[in-house]
C-alpha positions in Angstrom: 23.9 69.4 -46.5 23.2 65.8 -47.4 19.5 64.5 -46.3 20.4 62.8 -43.5 21.9 65.4 -41.8 19.0 67.7 -42.6 16.8 65.2 -41.0 18.7 65.0 -38.1 18.7 68.5 -37.6 15.3 69.0 -37.9 14.5 66.1 -35.5 16.6 67.9 -32.5 15.1 71.3 -33.6 11.2 69.4 -33.1 12.8 68.1 -29.7 13.8 71.3 -28.3 10.0 72.5 -29.5 8.3 70.1 -27.5 10.7 70.4 -24.5 10.3 74.5 -23.9 13.9 74.5 -24.7 13.7 77.4 -27.0 10.5 79.9 -27.7 8.0 78.5 -30.3 9.0 81.3 -33.0 12.5 80.2 -32.7 11.7 76.7 -33.8 9.6 77.9 -36.4 12.1 80.0 -37.6 15.1 77.4 -37.7 12.5 74.7 -39.2 11.6 77.2 -41.9 15.5 77.3 -42.7 16.3 73.5 -42.8 12.8 71.7 -44.5 13.1 71.7 -48.1 8.9 72.7 -48.0 8.0 74.3 -44.7 4.4 73.5 -45.5 5.0 69.7 -44.9 6.6 69.9 -41.5 5.8 67.1 -39.6 3.0 67.9 -37.0 3.5 68.5 -33.6 1.2 68.1 -30.5 -1.0 65.7 -29.9 -4.0 66.1 -32.3 -1.1 66.5 -35.1 0.6 63.4 -34.4 -2.9 61.3 -34.1 -4.0 63.0 -37.4 -0.7 62.0 -38.9 -1.1 58.4 -37.5 -4.7 58.1 -38.8 -3.2 59.3 -42.3 -0.3 56.5 -42.1 -3.1 53.4 -40.3 -3.6 50.9 -43.1 -6.9 48.5 -44.1 -5.9 45.8 -41.2 -5.3 48.7 -38.1 -8.7 49.8 -38.6 -10.1 46.0 -38.9 -8.4 45.7 -35.7 -9.8 48.7 -33.7 -13.2 47.9 -34.8 -13.0 44.2 -34.3 -11.8 44.9 -30.9 -14.6 47.3 -30.2 -17.1 45.1 -31.4 -15.7 42.2 -29.5 -15.9 44.5 -26.3 -19.5 45.1 -26.7 -20.5 41.7 -27.7 -19.3 40.6 -23.9 -20.6 43.9 -22.4 -24.1 42.6 -23.9 -24.1 39.2 -23.2 -21.6 38.8 -20.4 -24.7 37.5 -18.2 -25.8 34.7 -20.3 -21.7 33.4 -20.0 -21.0 30.0 -18.0 -19.6 31.2 -14.5 -16.2 30.0 -15.1 -16.4 31.7 -18.5 -17.3 35.1 -17.0 -14.5 34.7 -14.4 -11.9 34.1 -17.2 -13.2 36.9 -19.4 -12.8 39.2 -16.1 -9.2 37.8 -15.6 -8.2 38.5 -19.2 -9.4 42.1 -19.1 -7.9 43.3 -15.7 -4.7 41.3 -17.2 -4.7 43.1 -20.2 -5.0 46.6 -18.6 -2.1 46.1 -16.2 0.3 44.4 -18.7 -0.5 48.0 -20.7 0.0 50.0 -17.6 3.5 48.2 -16.9 4.0 48.5 -20.5 3.5 52.2 -20.6 4.9 53.4 -17.4 8.3 53.5 -18.7 7.7 56.1 -21.9 4.9 57.5 -19.4 4.1 57.5 -16.1 0.9 59.0 -15.6 -0.7 57.5 -18.6 0.8 54.3 -17.5 -0.8 54.2 -14.0 -4.5 55.5 -16.0 -4.1 51.9 -17.3 -2.9 50.3 -14.0 -5.8 52.0 -11.8 -8.2 51.1 -14.4 -7.0 47.3 -13.9 -7.8 47.4 -10.4 -11.1 49.4 -10.7 -12.2 46.9 -13.1 -11.2 44.0 -10.7 -13.4 45.7 -8.0 -16.1 46.6 -9.9 -16.6 43.1 -12.4 -15.9 41.2 -9.2 -19.0 42.8 -6.9 -21.0 43.0 -10.3 -20.2 38.9 -10.4 -21.6 38.7 -7.3 -24.8 40.5 -7.1 -25.4 38.8 -10.5 -25.3 35.4 -8.9 -27.3 36.2 -5.8 -24.6 36.4 -3.3 -25.4 38.7 -1.3 -24.2 37.8 2.0 -21.8 40.0 3.5 -19.1 37.8 4.5 -18.6 37.1 1.0 -18.2 40.7 -0.1 -15.7 41.3 2.6 -13.7 38.2 1.4 -13.6 39.7 -2.1 -12.6 42.9 -0.6 -9.5 41.3 1.5 -8.4 39.8 -1.8 -8.4 42.9 -3.6 -6.5 44.7 -0.8 -4.0 41.8 -0.7 -3.8 42.2 -4.3 -3.2 46.0 -4.0 -0.8 46.2 -1.4 1.4 43.0 -3.0 1.6 44.8 -6.5 1.5 48.3 -5.0 5.2 47.7 -3.5 6.4 45.6 -6.5 5.9 47.9 -8.8 6.2 50.9 -6.8 3.4 52.3 -7.0 2.7 53.9 -3.1 -0.7 55.2 -4.1 -2.1 52.0 -4.9 -0.5 50.2 -1.6 -2.1 52.8 0.6 -5.2 52.0 -1.0 -4.8 48.2 -0.5 -4.4 48.8 3.2 -7.3 51.2 3.5 -9.3 48.4 2.0 -8.3 45.9 4.4 -9.0 48.9 7.6 -12.5 48.7 6.0 -13.1 44.9 6.1 -11.6 44.9 9.8 -14.0 47.5 10.6 -16.8 46.0 9.1 -15.9 42.3 10.9 -16.2 44.1 14.2 -19.5 45.8 13.7 -20.7 42.7 12.6 -19.4 40.4 15.4 -19.3 43.3 18.6 -22.4 44.4 20.7 -22.2 48.2 22.2 -18.4 48.0 22.8 -17.4 50.1 25.2 -15.0 53.5 24.4 -12.1 51.7 25.8 -12.7 48.2 23.8 -12.8 50.2 20.8 -9.1 52.3 21.4 -8.0 48.2 21.9 -9.4 47.2 18.6 -7.1 49.7 16.9 -4.4 51.3 18.7 -2.2 48.2 19.3 -2.4 47.9 15.5 -1.6 51.6 15.0 1.5 50.7 17.3 2.5 47.5 15.0 2.4 49.6 12.2 4.5 52.5 13.3 6.6 49.9 14.5 6.5 48.0 10.6 7.3 51.5 9.3 11.1 51.2 10.7 11.2 47.3 10.0 10.0 48.0 6.3 12.5 50.9 6.4 14.9 48.9 6.0 14.5 47.6 2.0 12.3 50.7 0.7 11.5 54.0 2.0 8.3 54.4 0.0 6.6 51.6 1.3 8.2 52.4 4.7 6.2 55.7 4.2 2.7 54.3 3.1 2.7 52.2 6.0 3.2 55.1 8.6 0.4 56.9 6.9 -1.6 53.6 7.2 -0.4 53.9 11.4 -1.6 57.7 11.5 -5.0 56.3 10.0 -5.2 53.4 12.4 -4.5 56.1 15.5 -7.6 57.7 14.8 -10.0 54.6 13.4 -11.2 54.4 16.8 -13.0 57.7 16.9 -14.0 57.2 13.1 -15.2 54.1 14.1 -17.4 55.8 16.5 -18.9 58.6 14.2 -19.4 55.9 12.0 -20.9 52.9 13.4 -21.6 53.7 17.1 -25.3 54.9 17.5 -24.6 56.8 20.4 -20.9 57.4 21.0 -19.5 58.5 24.0 -16.9 61.7 24.6 -15.9 61.6 21.1 -15.0 65.2 20.7 -12.3 64.4 24.0 -11.2 61.6 22.7 -10.2 63.5 19.2 -8.3 66.0 21.3 -6.6 63.7 23.4 -5.6 61.9 20.5 -4.2 64.5 18.5 -2.4 65.8 21.6 -1.1 62.6 22.5 -0.5 61.8 18.8 1.6 65.3 18.3 3.8 64.5 21.7 4.9 61.0 20.2 5.8 62.6 16.9 7.6 65.5 18.5 9.7 63.0 20.9 10.4 60.4 18.2 11.1 62.9 15.3 14.6 61.9 14.6 13.3 58.2 14.3 10.6 58.4 11.8 11.4 61.0 10.0 14.8 58.7 9.3 12.6 55.5 8.4 10.4 57.6 6.0 12.4 60.1 4.3 
């Protein structure tokens, strides 16, 4: 058997081993048959591949890694001394790099790619709030405005990149902004006024789930979950932001009962929207 065919067979056996298509002992036996020197078996597993990659690495790779680590440390240490525009540019560049890495890695490894995307979004939120604090921008309106911008970006990116959890986080952030605006601009609202602040939005999102479902089932499901969250937001708002909520337990029981009746009556329609 020539060397080319031997390498192809070894590569196929290793694929079987990684995919658990054959028991480990069978794969070891076959590798011992087709390898010229079984002691020089190609490494498997994350640790083995990492060790092999380190052995094959060259001087420029080490220089690049340590140079990048030094650059990150330099930016972290002297970030507060940069010009404000430079700070914004550094934050935008960091977030963009993480998102690009996540976008490129997702086709090969979905979970690993989503880690980078999530890191980019959390970095944007954390650095943005740190930037506001660093420059003494402590007014709640600026913080809410920044959170609203993050919510819009999460929703757009979540829909475009087909990441339902990020899409949902965007709507949750938008709900938080709306709740804080209500808290700051209303003075002791009655229980029925709080219901009017949220229930129409819940009904609008429920209709929006049907509307969006024509183009994307994933987005439709997220909008439906958001509608369910908005349905119970008056009670959450009462519990967290009202000092002495009136009849909170009764409101929750009635909301669950009415919501259950509506879901049962319209089950054929909303299941078709989101499934």
